[in-house]
N, C-alpha and C positions, 0 to 999 in steps of 0.2 A: 504494500500500500504506500502511495507516494506521500511526501510531507504535506502537499497541498490537500490531499484527501483527508489526512489525519487532522489538519487544522480545521477543515470544514466540519468534520465529524465532532470535534471538540466544541466548536461554536454551537453546533446543533444541540448538543447536550446542555450547554448553558442556556440557550434559548428556550428549550423545553422546560427547564427548571423555573425560569422566570414566568413562562406562560402558565405553569402549574400553580405558582403563587398567585398570579392574577386570577385564575379560575377559582381558587379557594377563597380569596378575598371577595370576589363577586358573589359566591354562594352565601357567604356570611351576611352580605348586604342585601340578599334577595334580588340580585341583578343577574342579567345574562352576560357572560364573558364576551359575547359578540358586541356588546355595547362599549367595550373598553379597548382602545387601540394602544399598541406599543410603538413608541417612537424611539428607536435606537439612537443614542447620543454618541456620535463618533468623534467629537472634538478631541484633539490631541492624539488620537489613534491613527495609525498609518493606513494607507489605502489597501494593504494586503488583508487587513481585518474587515474592511468594508466589502472587499470582494468575497470573503468567506461568508459574510452576512447576506450578501446578494445571492450567493449560491444556495442559501437556505430560504430564499423567497422574500427577503426584505428589500424594500426599495427606497423608502423615505429615511433620511438620516439627519439628525439634529446637529447643527454646528453653531458656534458662538461668534466666530471671527470670519469676516468676509475674505480676508487674505488667505485663510486656510481653505475656505470653499473654493477660491480661485485656483489654488495650487492642486487641490484634490480633483477638481473637475477636469483640469488639464491632464491628469494622469489616468482618469477613468472615462475617457471618451467612448470606450468600447463597452461600458457597463451602464445599464439603465439605472440612474440614480436621481432622486428628487431631493434637493437640498432645502432643509427647513431651518431658518434662522431663529435661534432661541436666545441668543445673547444680546446685550445692549448694542443697539445699532446706531452708529454716528451718522449724521446727515450727509457727511462727505462720502459715505459708503453706499448711499442710496442708488447710485448708478449701477454698481455691481450687483446689489440686491435685486434691482429691477431686471437685470439681464440674466442672473444665474439662479435666483431663489424660486422655488415652487410655492413657498409660503414664508411669511414672517410672523412669528409668535410674540414678538417683543415691541409692538407698536405702543408707545406710551406718551406721545406728545405731538402737538400739531405741526411743529416745524419738520418733524420726520415724516408725518403724513403728507405734507406739502411737497417735500423733496421726492418721496416715493411716487406720488401721483404725477408729478411733472415728468419724471423719468419713464414711468410706465406709459404715459400718454405718448411719449416719443417712441417707445418700443411697440406701441399698439397692443399692449397687454393689460389684462386685469389680474390682480394678485389677491389670493386669499390671505387674510391677516387675522390674528388674534390680538386683542388689546391686553397688554400686560398691566395688571393692577397690583399695587403694593398692599399687602395684607398684614405685614409685620412692621415693627418699629425699627428694624435693623437698618442702620445708615448705609450699609454696603449693598442693600437690595435696591434695584430700580423698579419703576412702575408708577402708573398713574394713581393719584389719590382716589380712593373709592368714591368720595363725595363729588368728584369732578366727572365721574363716568357718564351720567346722563347727558350733560352738555357736550361732552366729547363725542358721544355717539350721534347726537343730533347734528353736530358739525360735520362729522365724517359722512353721514348720509346725505347732507345737503351739498357739500363742497368737493368731495373727493371720490368721483365715480369710478376711478381705477382700483379702489380698495374695497374688497368684499369682506366685511367683518363676519367671521364664522363663529366667534365665541370669545372667551376670556382665558387668560393664562396668569398664573402666579407662582411664586416660590414661597414656601412656608418658612416660618422662623426656624433657624438652626438650633434645635433644642431637644433635650431628652424628655421634656414635658409633653407627653402625648396629647394632653388636652389643649396645650398652647398650639401645637401643630394642627390639630383638628380644627381649631378655631379659625386659622387662616384659610383652610379649605372651605369651611362652612361659610365664611364671609364672602368668598368669591361666588359660591353658589347662590347666596342670598342676593348679592348684587345683580347677578344674571337674571334671577327670577323677578326682581323689582324692575329691571329694564324691560323685560318682556311685558309685565303687567302695565307699565306706563306706555307701551306701544312704541318703544325706541328701536324697532327693528325695521330696516328698510326692505322693501319688497325685493330689491336686487340682491340682498344678502341671503335670501332663502334658497334652499335646495330641496329637491324632491325628498320627502320623508321627514322634513323638519318637524319638530314638535312645537315650534313656535319661534324659530330663529334663535341665533346665538346658542345653538345646541351644544357646542363643544366647550368643555372645561378642561384645559391642559394643566394638570396639577398632579404632583407626585413624582419623586425621583427615586434613586436606588434605595435610599434610607428610609423613605416614608410613603412609598407608593401604595402600600396596602391600606394605610389610613386614608389616603386620598380617594381610593376606590370606594371605601365605605362612606365617604362624604360626597360622592357624586361625580368623581373624575370620569371623563370620557377618553382621556389619553394620558398615559404615564410616560415620562421621559427617562429612559434607563440607559446609563452609561457604564459605570464601573462594574455593576453587578452582572453586566452582559459581556463587556469587552475585557474586563480585568482592571487592575490598578493603573491609574494614570501617572505618567511621567511628565510633570509640568516643566521640568528643566529643558525639555526639548522644544518648548514653544516660545 
């Protein structure tokens, strides 16, 4: 058996283990595992691991830095990959995001919306986005203030036709306090439900099968995704639990 086959098989085992944990968390919450997507977070990991993941049927990959997306996209032209931006996106990277990203999950301010919309219009593209909301008090976390979400959604619907808002994203507080982590996830779900109740969903944002628009809640990572599922997450972002420990010295 070749080294490549061994690597793919090893990845498949890790993937099955993560999926089993997702299934168990869904059963605890009385949900279908079909309602929770897995987004592999490939940031800092090499293209060989992305190829292994693609060989196991995965296509969407989460990345934080557009420079890394650019480099990896250039090395994976023969591999069908959709890049999902999950990290803080600077406005001067909007051109790259408009050209290379299949989705941006970290839209959190109007100047970024304006920059993306302008570039997307030039590209003749429409881009799916999630609005990142800050649900913890940690200064290191990015995100829109929850109180500002209604006006933000109204402005996006009125002024930025190239952006299709599919849902919300958050990062929970980095804490061993399970209730504090759950509170972050619960707050995002509550904000989404309030936005729906207030009619803040543009018709252009809806897709077939929507429950009311803004259906997607991207929340939960390697250390807390089971709690996120129990609190309503529809997509968990898994990196180290799937790919292994990160080496940040290489970035």
